[in-house]
C-alpha positions in Angstrom: 100.8 58.8 96.0 100.7 55.0 96.8 99.1 53.0 94.0 95.7 51.8 94.8 94.2 48.3 94.3 91.3 49.6 92.3 91.2 51.9 89.3 90.4 55.1 91.3 91.9 57.7 89.1 89.9 60.4 90.8 90.1 59.3 94.4 92.8 61.3 96.1 90.7 61.4 99.2 88.6 64.2 97.5 89.4 67.7 98.8 86.6 67.7 101.4 85.4 71.1 102.3 82.2 71.4 103.9 78.8 72.2 103.8 75.4 71.2 102.6 71.9 70.7 101.8 68.0 70.6 101.5 64.9 68.7 102.1 61.4 69.3 103.3 62.0 68.3 106.9 61.0 70.7 109.6 60.8 74.4 110.1 63.9 76.5 109.8 64.8 79.2 112.4 63.7 82.7 111.6 65.5 84.1 108.6 68.6 86.0 109.7 69.0 84.3 113.0 72.6 84.5 114.2 73.5 87.4 111.8 74.2 91.0 112.6 72.7 94.1 111.0 73.1 94.4 107.2 72.7 98.2 107.5 75.4 100.0 109.6 74.2 101.7 112.8 76.9 104.3 112.5 79.7 105.1 110.0 83.2 104.6 111.3 86.0 106.7 109.8 89.3 105.2 108.9 92.1 105.1 111.5 95.4 103.1 111.9 93.8 100.8 114.5 90.7 100.2 112.2 92.9 99.5 109.2 95.0 97.0 111.2 91.8 95.2 112.3 90.7 95.2 108.7 94.1 93.8 107.5 94.1 91.0 110.1 90.5 90.1 109.2 91.1 90.2 105.5 94.1 88.0 105.6 92.2 85.4 107.7 88.9 85.4 105.9 89.2 87.1 102.5 92.7 86.6 101.0 92.1 82.9 100.0 89.7 84.2 97.3 90.6 87.8 96.7 94.4 87.4 97.1 96.8 88.9 99.6 97.4 91.8 97.2 93.7 92.3 96.6 94.0 91.4 92.9 91.4 88.6 92.9 94.1 86.0 92.5 93.8 84.1 95.8 94.5 80.3 96.2 90.8 79.5 95.8 90.2 81.8 92.8 90.6 79.0 90.2 87.7 77.1 91.8 85.3 80.1 91.7 82.9 81.4 89.1 82.1 84.3 89.1 85.7 85.3 89.8 86.6 87.1 93.1 86.5 90.9 92.9 89.8 92.6 91.9 90.1 95.3 94.5 93.0 96.9 92.8 91.0 97.8 89.7 88.1 98.7 92.0 85.3 97.9 89.6 82.7 97.3 92.2 79.3 96.0 91.1 77.0 97.4 93.8 77.0 101.2 93.9 74.6 104.0 94.7 76.5 106.7 92.7 76.5 107.9 89.1 80.3 107.5 88.6 80.9 103.8 89.3 82.5 104.2 92.7 80.7 102.8 95.8 80.1 104.7 98.9 81.5 103.2 102.2 78.0 102.1 103.2 77.7 100.4 99.8 80.8 98.3 100.7 79.7 97.7 104.2 76.4 96.3 103.0 78.0 94.1 100.4 80.4 92.6 102.9 77.5 92.1 105.3 75.1 90.4 102.9 77.5 88.8 100.5 76.6 88.4 96.8 74.0 85.7 96.0 74.8 84.1 92.7 78.5 83.9 93.6 80.7 82.3 96.2 80.8 85.5 98.2 79.1 84.7 101.6 77.5 86.9 104.2 79.9 88.2 106.9 77.0 89.8 108.9 78.0 87.7 111.9 81.2 89.7 112.3 81.1 92.8 114.6 80.3 96.0 112.9 83.7 97.4 113.8 85.4 94.5 112.0 83.3 95.0 108.9 84.2 98.7 108.9 87.8 97.7 109.2 87.4 95.5 106.1 85.7 98.4 104.2 88.7 100.7 104.8 91.3 98.1 104.2 89.7 97.0 100.9 89.6 100.6 99.7 93.4 100.8 100.3 94.1 98.3 97.5 92.5 100.6 94.8 94.9 102.2 92.3 92.2 104.8 91.7 91.1 107.5 94.2 87.6 107.0 95.5 86.1 110.3 94.3 82.4 110.6 94.0 81.2 113.7 92.2 78.3 115.2 90.2 79.9 115.1 86.8 78.2 112.0 85.4 74.8 112.4 86.9 71.7 113.0 84.8 70.4 116.5 84.2 67.3 115.7 86.3 69.7 115.7 89.3 71.8 118.7 88.3 71.0 120.3 91.7 72.5 117.3 93.5 76.1 118.2 94.4 77.1 114.8 95.8 77.0 112.5 92.8 74.8 110.0 94.7 71.8 108.5 93.0 68.7 110.2 94.5 65.8 107.7 94.7 62.6 109.7 94.2 59.3 108.8 96.0 57.9 105.4 94.8 54.8 105.8 92.6 51.8 103.4 92.7 52.1 100.5 90.4 48.9 100.9 88.4 47.8 98.9 85.3 49.1 101.9 83.2 52.4 101.7 85.0 52.6 97.9 84.4 51.9 98.5 80.6 54.6 101.1 80.5 57.1 98.8 82.4 56.4 96.0 79.9 57.2 98.2 77.0 60.4 99.6 78.7 61.6 96.1 79.6 61.3 94.9 76.0 63.0 98.0 74.8 65.8 98.3 77.3 66.3 95.0 79.1 65.1 92.1 76.9 68.1 92.2 74.6 70.2 90.6 77.4 67.7 89.3 79.9 65.3 87.9 77.4 61.6 88.8 76.8 60.5 86.7 79.8 63.5 87.6 82.0 65.1 84.2 82.0 68.5 85.5 81.0 68.2 84.0 77.5 68.9 87.1 75.5 72.4 87.9 74.4 74.3 85.2 76.2 77.9 85.6 75.0 79.2 88.4 77.2 82.4 89.3 79.1 83.1 91.4 82.1 85.7 94.2 82.2 88.4 91.7 83.0 87.6 89.4 80.1 85.9 86.7 82.1 82.7 85.2 80.5 79.5 86.2 82.1 75.8 85.9 81.3 72.7 88.0 82.0 70.9 87.3 85.2 67.8 85.0 85.2 65.4 87.4 86.8 62.9 84.7 87.5 65.3 82.8 89.9 65.2 85.5 92.5 69.0 85.8 92.7 69.9 89.4 93.4 73.6 90.4 93.8 72.4 93.4 95.7 69.5 93.7 98.1 66.2 92.8 96.5 64.4 95.7 98.3 62.7 98.1 95.8 65.0 101.1 96.6 68.1 99.0 96.2 66.9 97.5 92.9 66.3 101.2 91.8 70.1 101.7 92.3 71.0 98.7 90.2 68.8 99.8 87.2 69.8 103.4 87.5 73.6 103.0 88.1 74.1 99.7 86.5 76.7 97.2 87.6 80.2 98.6 86.8 82.6 96.1 85.3 79.8 94.0 83.9 77.7 94.4 80.7 74.9 95.9 82.8 74.9 99.6 82.0 73.6 102.6 83.9 70.3 104.2 82.7 70.4 107.9 83.6 67.9 108.6 80.8 65.3 106.6 82.6 65.5 108.6 85.8 62.3 108.8 87.9 59.0 106.9 87.5 60.3 104.9 84.5 62.9 103.2 86.7 60.3 102.6 89.4 58.1 100.9 86.9 60.9 98.6 85.9 61.7 97.9 89.5 58.1 96.7 90.1 58.1 94.7 86.9 61.4 92.9 87.6 60.5 92.1 91.2 57.3 90.5 90.0 59.3 87.9 88.2 60.4 86.1 91.5 58.8 85.5 94.9 60.0 86.7 98.3 60.7 83.1 99.2 63.0 82.6 96.2 64.9 85.7 97.1 65.3 84.7 100.8 66.6 81.3 99.9 69.6 82.8 98.0 71.2 84.4 101.1 74.0 82.8 103.0 73.2 83.2 106.7 74.5 81.7 110.0 72.0 79.5 111.9 72.1 77.4 115.1 71.7 73.7 114.8 70.8 72.0 118.2 71.8 68.4 118.9 68.9 67.2 121.1 69.6 64.6 123.8 67.9 61.2 123.4 68.2 57.8 125.1 69.2 55.9 122.0 70.8 57.1 118.9 69.6 56.1 115.4 72.1 54.5 113.1 70.1 54.7 109.9 68.3 57.4 108.0 65.1 55.4 108.1 64.9 55.5 111.9 61.6 56.9 113.2 63.2 59.3 115.6 64.3 61.5 112.7 60.7 62.3 111.9 60.4 64.1 115.3 63.8 65.8 115.1 63.8 69.5 114.1 65.7 70.3 111.0 67.6 73.5 110.0 67.5 74.3 106.3 70.8 75.9 105.2 71.4 77.6 101.9 74.1 76.0 99.6 76.2 77.9 97.2 78.2 76.2 94.4 81.8 77.5 94.3 81.5 77.3 90.5 78.1 78.8 90.0 75.5 76.9 88.0 71.7 77.1 87.8 71.2 73.4 88.2 72.3 73.0 91.8 71.1 71.9 95.2 69.7 75.0 96.9 69.4 73.8 100.5 70.5 71.1 102.8 68.6 70.1 105.9 70.6 69.3 109.0 69.4 67.4 112.1 71.4 66.4 115.1 70.9 64.1 118.2 73.2 62.8 121.0 73.0 60.4 123.9 75.7 61.9 126.1 78.4 59.6 124.6 77.9 59.8 120.8 76.5 62.3 118.3 74.5 61.6 115.2 74.1 64.2 112.4 71.7 63.6 109.5 72.1 65.5 106.3 69.4 65.6 103.6 69.7 67.2 100.2 68.2 66.8 96.7 70.0 65.0 93.9 68.3 63.8 90.7 70.7 60.9 90.2 72.3 58.3 92.4 76.0 58.4 91.3 77.7 55.7 93.3 80.8 54.7 91.3 83.9 56.4 90.1 85.6 53.4 88.4 85.6 55.0 84.9 87.5 58.2 84.2 84.3 59.9 83.1 82.4 59.0 86.3 82.2 61.0 89.5 80.6 60.0 92.8 78.1 61.9 95.0 79.4 62.9 98.4 78.8 64.9 101.5 81.1 66.3 104.2 80.9 68.0 107.6 83.7 70.3 108.6 84.5 71.3 112.2 86.6 74.0 113.7 87.5 74.0 117.4 88.6 77.7 117.1 86.1 80.3 118.4 87.5 82.5 115.6 87.5 79.9 112.9 89.8 79.9 109.9 88.7 80.4 106.3 85.8 78.0 105.7 87.5 76.5 102.7 89.8 73.8 104.2 91.2 75.8 107.1 94.6 77.5 107.1 98.1 76.9 108.3 98.2 76.6 112.1 94.4 76.2 112.3 93.3 72.6 111.6 89.8 71.6 110.6 88.4 68.1 111.1 86.3 66.8 108.2 83.9 63.8 108.2 83.3 62.8 104.6 80.7 60.3 103.2 81.0 59.0 99.7 78.3 57.2 97.8 80.8 54.9 96.2 82.0 53.8 99.7 78.4 53.1 100.5 78.0 50.9 97.4 81.2 49.0 98.3 79.4 47.8 101.4 76.3 46.7 99.5 76.9 44.0 98.8 80.7 43.9 98.0 83.7 46.0 97.2 83.4 47.4 93.7 86.2 46.8 91.1 86.5 47.3 87.4 84.9 43.9 86.5 81.6 45.3 87.8 81.6 47.8 85.0 83.5 45.7 82.4 82.5 42.1 83.2 84.7 40.6 80.4 87.8 42.6 81.3 91.2 40.9 81.1 93.0 41.0 84.4 96.6 40.6 85.6 97.4 38.4 88.6 98.7 40.1 91.7 101.8 38.4 93.2 100.4 36.6 96.2 102.2 34.6 98.9 98.9 33.3 100.2 96.6 32.0 97.5 96.6 32.9 93.8 93.4 34.5 92.4 93.8 31.9 89.6 93.0 29.2 92.1 89.7 30.8 93.1 86.4 30.1 91.5 86.2 33.8 90.5 87.9 36.1 88.0 88.6 38.8 90.5 92.3 39.7 90.6 91.7 41.1 94.1 90.2 38.8 96.8 90.2 39.0 100.5 92.6 36.1 100.4 95.1 38.2 98.6 98.3 39.3 100.4 97.9 43.0 101.1 101.7 43.4 100.8 101.3 43.0 97.1 98.1 45.0 96.8 99.9 48.3 97.2 97.2 50.7 98.3 95.8 48.3 100.7 99.2 47.2 101.9 100.1 50.8 102.6 97.0 51.1 104.8 95.4 53.6 102.5 91.8 53.8 103.9 90.2 54.3 100.4 91.8 51.1 99.1 90.9 48.8 102.1 88.2 46.3 100.9 87.6 45.2 104.5 86.4 48.6 105.8 83.0 48.8 107.6 82.1 52.5 107.2 81.4 54.7 104.2 83.0 57.6 106.0 86.5 59.0 106.2 87.9 61.1 109.0 90.2 63.8 107.6 92.1 66.9 108.5 93.3 69.9 106.6 95.2 73.1 107.3 94.6 74.9 104.0 94.4 74.0 100.3 96.3 70.9 99.2 96.8 69.6 102.8 93.8 67.3 103.1 94.8 63.9 104.6 93.3 61.0 106.4 93.7 60.6 110.1 95.5 57.5 111.3 93.6 54.2 110.8 93.3 53.6 114.5 91.5 57.0 114.8 89.0 56.3 112.0 85.9 56.2 114.2 83.4 58.1 112.2 80.6 55.9 110.9 78.2 57.0 108.2 75.2 55.4 106.5 73.5 56.8 103.4 70.2 56.1 101.7 69.0 57.4 98.3 65.3 57.6 97.3 62.9 59.8 95.4 65.5 62.2 94.2 67.3 62.9 97.5 70.0 61.7 99.8 69.9 61.1 103.5 73.1 60.5 105.3 73.7 59.9 109.0 77.1 60.5 110.5 77.9 59.0 114.0 80.9 59.4 116.2 81.7 59.6 119.9 81.5 63.2 121.2 85.1 63.3 122.3 86.7 61.2 119.5 90.2 59.8 119.7 93.7 60.9 118.6 95.2 64.3 117.6 93.6 66.9 115.4 90.0 65.7 115.9 87.1 67.8 116.9 86.0 67.2 120.5 82.4 68.1 121.3 81.1 68.8 124.8 77.5 68.9 126.1 76.3 72.4 126.8 78.8 73.9 124.4 78.8 75.2 120.8 81.1 74.1 118.0 81.4 75.7 114.5 80.5 73.5 111.6 80.0 73.8 107.9 78.8 71.4 105.2 79.5 70.5 101.5 77.9 68.3 98.9 79.1 67.0 95.6 76.9 66.0 92.6 78.7 63.4 90.5 76.5 63.8 87.5 77.4 67.5 87.4 81.1 66.7 87.4 81.6 67.8 91.0 84.9 66.5 92.6 87.5 67.9 94.9 87.0 71.7 95.1 84.1 71.7 92.7 81.1 71.5 95.1 78.3 73.3 96.9 79.0 74.6 100.4 77.7 76.5 103.4 79.4 79.0 105.6 80.3 78.3 109.2 77.2 77.4 111.3 76.7 76.9 115.1 76.2 73.4 116.4 75.0 73.4 120.0 75.1 70.1 122.0 72.3 70.3 124.5 73.1 69.3 128.1 
């Protein structure tokens, strides 16, 4: 890497991925818009053609996390917590049986909904046939036979020959049932989940593969499986295999139902709905004049779509949503992102500092690549805004003397005018010869003190391939504003763009887009961020 003119030890044109953010803007589309059914309309048996479809889909959309061999060791695995599932060991969490193996509909529903509380997104927008192909291909990795039998079921189900958990009729939740549930929770659940369900009981835990894990905070509304009562019954009865959450066959019947009601009361339907990754449609409305700043009045009348964000490395303190608005005038498009952030982190001059940032990722492929940086042969175009770049423009390019005003500085060789001749102690001035300011001289866009935009136009074809587009093609403009605990950033570019490997948008057409945000105070940088899955961006005629 060419040396930079400033002390940017963490620059590296930050692995931009994609995807963002929240705010109280306008109404979101109806929940689930753009997604398929989470419950299969029919069950498809395995066949060579279906397995081949599953294999092709897995390699394109799943292998980056779960690994080509299904062992949970994909390229992105080191960025993720909880860790991707190891399909070879086949310790699946979401089951409806007594012997730790999922049914095929269990796998179908997990693929469709994803797993809130992890980086596993919803794939409900894929055709049902494709998801069934994934079910059968994933099963083929297992070194254990998928055999579901009655051996481990409780005596109360001894007449059930299938081994499936039978959910009995739901009893009324009376005051007496509530009192019984309270006692059961303290006896059976509080040791891990805490007396109030906040996950503050026994915190030092490991899963079956030795990775650290912790009890779920039941008050946050984050359910790995469906939050519907019957599904929560399965979780309590059958446990989560491979995790410290055990099965509870001794509680069969009304006692489990009492716990289901008690646990669900700890969170609201709104909380639970916010945890699900879904695909929505963002419409870029046509206007006569585009705004170039977040404070422009037109944004107040522009509908916003609120998208759920998931941190790749899960943490409770995170932005949960990002609001996206879009406008165009037939020539250019403006996209505003709004998300919460408690701190304005706008410098990365010291090794311990990290900046805030946001990015938009585009794919021109109707069958897009993996949403984490694309893949070989399928380029993604990324527009990235960085708070530090914004601060460089207001009022001047930041260098170390802003943080350390009494720092000693070396003079740069300069064929024009020596910094020592200037009435300033800056080693770098705009009168310096870029030839001897190596990053600037090499036309590194992050080292250029004369740049006018806080945005970078980037491309990627998989992990480790992120790079800036040529300087002549750097046409993305971005302006950010921070106030009252939130960021608002407006990205602007011509619809068509210039040069190779850029996204070209057309009126009346839909492009696939995703978002990402970085929280500097939380140590986010490169692949440590919060993201969305692919969304639809429609540019109205």
